[in-house]
NUDO-765770 format. One record per residue (C-alpha): x, y, z. Coordinates in pm, whole numbers, plus 50000, padded with zeros to 5 digits. Layout:
residues N
XYZ/...
This chain:
residues 147
500005000050000/501355034149908/500075067550028/500175098649812/499845107349445/501485090149152/504335115149167/505105116249536/504535087149770/505305076150122/505625038550124/503895018950398/507195002050487/508765036050559/505815045450781/506075012250964/509815016951020/509255052051154/506565040051392/508775011951520/511595036351584/509245060151768/507935031051976/511495022152081/512115058152189/508795062952369/508455033052595/506175040152890/508365020553131/511655037653042/511615059353355/512855090153164/511075122953210/509095136752920/511605163952829/514365137952785/512095116152570/511245146152352/514935155052313/515655119852189/512565118851969/512955152351792/515865143051560/513985112051441/510765131351378/512535160651214/514515137750985/511455118150876/509425149550812/512185167050619/512855136350408/509205132450309/508245169250299/508555169049920/505665144149909/502055155149933/501855140550281/500125166450497/497335142650604/499745114450688/501985137950889/498975150851083/497945115251170/501495106851276/501695138351490/498485128551671/499835093551732/503185106551865/501435130752102/499225102452226/502325081552303/503795111152492/500575115852686/500735079152786/504295084452913/503305115153115/500285097753267/502525069153369/505015093453527/502245110853724/501405076353867/498075085454029/494995104953920/495525131054192/498415146153996/496325147453681/493525164053876/495995188954023/497125198153670/493505202753561/492845225553860/495925246053768/494385250953424/491205264153585/488995233653540/486425226353810/486165192653987/484785166154020/487025147253778/486775111353669/489425087253801/491295069953521/493975043353510/497275061353468/499065032653293/496475025953022/497095033152654/493345038652610/493285066452868/495995086052689/493215095452447/490745105252721/489385140852736/491055145853076/494515138952940/493875160252631/492795189852845/495725185453084/498235181852799/496995200852491/498935201652166/500375235852246/501785222152573/503885197152377/505285225452164/506175243852485/507985212552601/510035213452281/508335187552059/508975193151688/505665202151524/504935180751219/501765199651132/503545232351063/505795218250792/504805227550437/504655196950216/504505189749847/506845195949561/505635231649505/506315240449867/510015233349806/510375244949449/511795276949307/508225288749239/507535293949609/507375330349709/
């Protein structure tokens, strides 16, 4: 399966290899803090995005960015260890209790509304995560015709 137009494609094997590499760098049981994980992850993400930025791959990069942020949310939930820390973060953001108690080591809960409110996309940029969505893609974006 290939994604993209006839002229520019991202092969499924390349996507699979990227995901496997990201999985190795973002293990939930690594014990590293989130900033360290992001520092190790950024060169991999930046390299992949720059290599495939000539392809018409905006949709694929957006999906990958969502998946990477979800993995990072899972790491942060695991580091917080108990729901009280998540609830404390939500209170700092001005949200009113009562909050639902969630399992902090569950992959499913990294997609929960509580974790998305506590760790929005902008928060990851503040932590230093390379933003895949802001990269212009396609051949014309990199050609001499760009203004």
